[in-house]
C-alpha positions as CSV (number, residue, x, y, z in Angstrom):
1,M,109.2,104.2,109.2
2,S,112.8,103.3,108.4
3,A,113.9,102.3,104.9
4,E,114.8,98.8,106.2
5,L,111.3,98.3,107.6
6,C,109.6,99.7,104.4
7,V,111.6,97.4,102.2
8,A,110.9,94.4,104.5
9,I,107.1,95.1,104.3
10,L,107.1,95.5,100.6
11,G,109.0,92.2,100.2
12,L,106.5,90.4,102.4
13,L,103.6,91.9,100.5
14,G,105.0,90.5,97.3
15,L,105.9,87.1,98.7
16,T,102.6,86.6,100.4
17,G,100.7,87.9,97.4
18,Y,102.4,85.3,95.3
19,L,101.2,82.6,97.7
20,G,97.7,83.9,97.3
21,I,97.9,83.8,93.5
22,F,99.5,80.4,93.6
23,T,96.7,79.1,95.7
24,A,94.1,80.7,93.4
25,L,95.6,79.0,90.3
26,H,95.0,75.7,92.0
27,V,91.4,76.5,92.9
28,L,90.3,78.0,89.7
29,P,89.1,75.7,86.8
30,T,92.4,75.8,84.9
31,G,92.2,72.2,83.7
32,Y,95.7,71.5,84.9
33,S,96.7,68.8,87.5
34,P,98.9,69.9,90.4
35,V,100.6,66.5,90.2
36,H,101.1,66.1,86.5
37,H,101.5,69.6,85.0
38,A,104.3,72.0,85.5
39,V,103.4,75.3,87.2
40,S,104.5,77.2,84.1
41,D,101.6,75.5,82.2
42,Y,99.3,78.0,83.9
43,A,100.9,80.7,81.6
44,V,99.2,79.0,78.7
45,G,95.4,79.3,78.8
46,R,92.7,81.6,80.2
47,Y,94.5,82.3,83.4
48,G,97.9,83.2,81.9
49,S,97.6,86.8,83.0
50,L,97.1,85.7,86.6
51,F,100.2,83.5,86.4
52,R,102.3,86.3,85.0
53,L,101.0,88.6,87.8
54,G,102.1,86.0,90.3
55,L,105.6,85.9,88.8
56,L,105.7,89.7,88.9
57,V,104.7,90.1,92.6
58,S,106.9,87.2,93.6
59,S,109.9,88.8,91.7
60,L,109.3,92.2,93.4
61,G,109.1,90.5,96.7
62,V,112.5,88.8,96.2
63,V,114.0,92.0,95.0
64,F,112.9,93.9,98.1
65,L,114.0,91.1,100.3
66,A,117.4,91.2,98.7
67,I,117.6,94.9,99.1
68,G,116.7,94.6,102.7
69,L,119.4,92.1,103.3
70,T,121.9,94.3,101.6
71,L,121.1,97.6,103.4
72,D,122.8,96.6,106.6
73,P,126.2,95.2,105.6
74,G,127.6,92.6,108.1
75,A,124.3,92.2,109.9
76,P,123.5,89.5,108.8
77,P,127.0,88.6,107.5
78,L,125.9,87.4,104.1
79,A,128.4,86.7,101.3
80,V,128.2,88.9,98.2
81,S,127.7,85.8,96.0
82,Q,124.6,84.8,98.0
83,L,123.1,88.3,97.5
84,V,123.9,88.1,93.8
85,F,122.2,84.8,93.5
86,L,119.1,86.3,95.2
87,F,119.1,89.3,92.9
88,L,119.4,87.0,89.9
89,V,116.2,85.0,90.8
90,P,113.8,87.8,89.7
91,A,115.7,88.3,86.5
92,M,115.3,84.6,85.6
93,R,111.6,84.7,86.5
94,L,111.2,87.7,84.1
95,G,112.7,85.5,81.4
96,M,110.2,82.8,82.2
97,A,107.4,85.3,81.8
98,L,108.6,86.6,78.5
99,F,109.1,83.2,77.0
100,P,106.1,80.9,77.8
101,T,106.5,77.2,78.1
102,D,105.4,74.5,75.6
103,L,102.7,72.2,77.0
104,E,103.5,68.5,77.6
105,G,103.3,66.6,74.3
106,E,103.7,69.6,72.1
107,K,106.7,70.1,69.8
108,L,109.5,71.9,71.7
109,T,109.9,75.4,70.3
110,R,112.7,78.0,70.6
111,T,110.5,79.9,73.1
112,G,109.9,76.8,75.1
113,R,113.6,76.0,75.2
114,L,114.4,79.5,76.5
115,H,111.7,79.1,79.1
116,Y,113.2,75.9,80.4
117,L,116.7,77.5,80.6
118,F,115.3,80.4,82.6
119,A,113.4,78.1,84.8
120,I,116.4,75.9,85.5
121,A,118.5,79.0,86.3
122,A,115.8,80.3,88.6
123,F,115.6,77.1,90.6
124,A,119.4,76.9,90.8
125,F,119.9,80.5,91.9
126,T,117.1,80.1,94.4
127,Y,118.6,77.1,96.1
128,A,122.1,78.5,95.9
129,A,120.9,81.6,97.7
130,I,118.9,80.0,100.5
131,S,121.4,77.1,101.1
132,G,124.2,79.6,101.7
133,M,122.2,82.1,103.8
134,T,120.6,79.5,106.1
135,S,124.0,78.6,107.7
136,R,125.1,82.2,108.0
137,L,121.8,83.4,109.6
138,E,121.8,80.8,112.3
139,S,123.8,83.0,114.8
140,V,122.3,86.3,113.9
141,S,119.3,87.8,115.7
142,P,116.4,87.6,115.1
143,W,117.1,84.9,112.5
144,E,118.6,82.6,115.1
145,S,115.1,82.2,116.7
146,A,113.8,80.9,113.3
147,H,116.8,78.9,112.3
148,G,115.1,75.5,113.0
149,L,112.3,76.5,110.6
150,L,114.7,77.8,108.0
151,S,116.7,74.6,108.1
152,V,113.6,72.4,107.7
153,L,112.4,74.4,104.8
154,L,115.9,74.2,103.2
155,W,115.9,70.4,103.5
156,I,112.4,70.2,102.0
157,A,113.6,72.4,99.2
158,L,116.7,70.2,98.6
159,V,114.8,66.9,98.6
160,S,112.0,68.3,96.3
161,L,114.6,69.7,94.0
162,V,116.4,66.4,93.7
163,L,113.1,64.6,93.1
164,L,112.1,67.3,90.6
165,V,115.2,66.5,88.6
166,V,114.6,62.8,88.8
167,T,111.1,63.1,87.6
168,L,112.3,64.7,84.4
169,L,112.8,61.1,83.3
170,P,110.0,60.1,80.9
171,R,108.7,57.3,83.1
172,L,108.4,59.5,86.1
173,R,107.3,62.7,84.3
174,T,103.7,62.2,85.5
175,V,104.6,63.4,89.0
176,F,106.9,66.2,88.1
177,G,104.4,68.9,89.0
178,L,104.0,67.7,92.5
179,F,107.7,68.1,93.5
180,E,108.0,71.3,91.6
181,R,105.2,72.7,93.7
182,V,106.8,71.5,96.9
183,F,110.0,73.3,95.9
184,L,108.2,76.5,95.1
185,V,106.2,76.6,98.3
186,S,109.0,75.6,100.6
187,T,111.4,78.2,99.1
188,N,108.7,80.9,99.2
189,L,108.0,80.1,102.8
190,W,111.8,80.4,103.5
191,F,111.7,83.9,101.9
192,I,108.7,84.9,103.9
193,T,110.3,83.7,107.2
194,V,113.5,85.7,106.4
195,G,111.3,88.7,105.5
196,I,109.4,88.5,108.8
197,C,112.8,88.4,110.7
198,L,114.0,91.3,108.6
199,A,110.9,93.4,109.6
200,V,111.4,92.4,113.2
201,K,115.0,93.5,113.0
202,A,114.1,96.9,111.5
203,T,111.5,97.7,114.2
């Protein structure tokens, strides 16, 4: 097995593992609403360890994906800045895990502020990475065959990110969690699609 294929498989295991944990958190009796509560709220409560495990496997998945896209320079022709953005995503998620959020209605603490900063950075770096890579991958095999799907997922991520920011307003805060989840799922599916293409390319 080549190094490229090994890295692609490890990345896919982390990314699909995260989707499994993400789904489990929405099935288990956490007491949180998928529409009203932020995903980070799962870190506070009896399932906090499961949430942190999800962040860990997701971060490892993104790291391996970034390594896989870096191993073969020029194919795909990705800009250094886009790869840097991708490598920064796991670092920001680590910060989110180390500094838990404050629940809605509670007094904002220093730890909570740091969590929000890391979360904002993680979202920004994620979108910056996938928005730049989508256009560059459209003419590169085997990503060209999945370009339509990647473009749709990118647009879903953009719209959900805009709505996520809009719902930070107090009057719209009650639906913040919904659009945050749409952003997280769409971007994770984007990563998985790229990972599958990376595995195909390595075989």
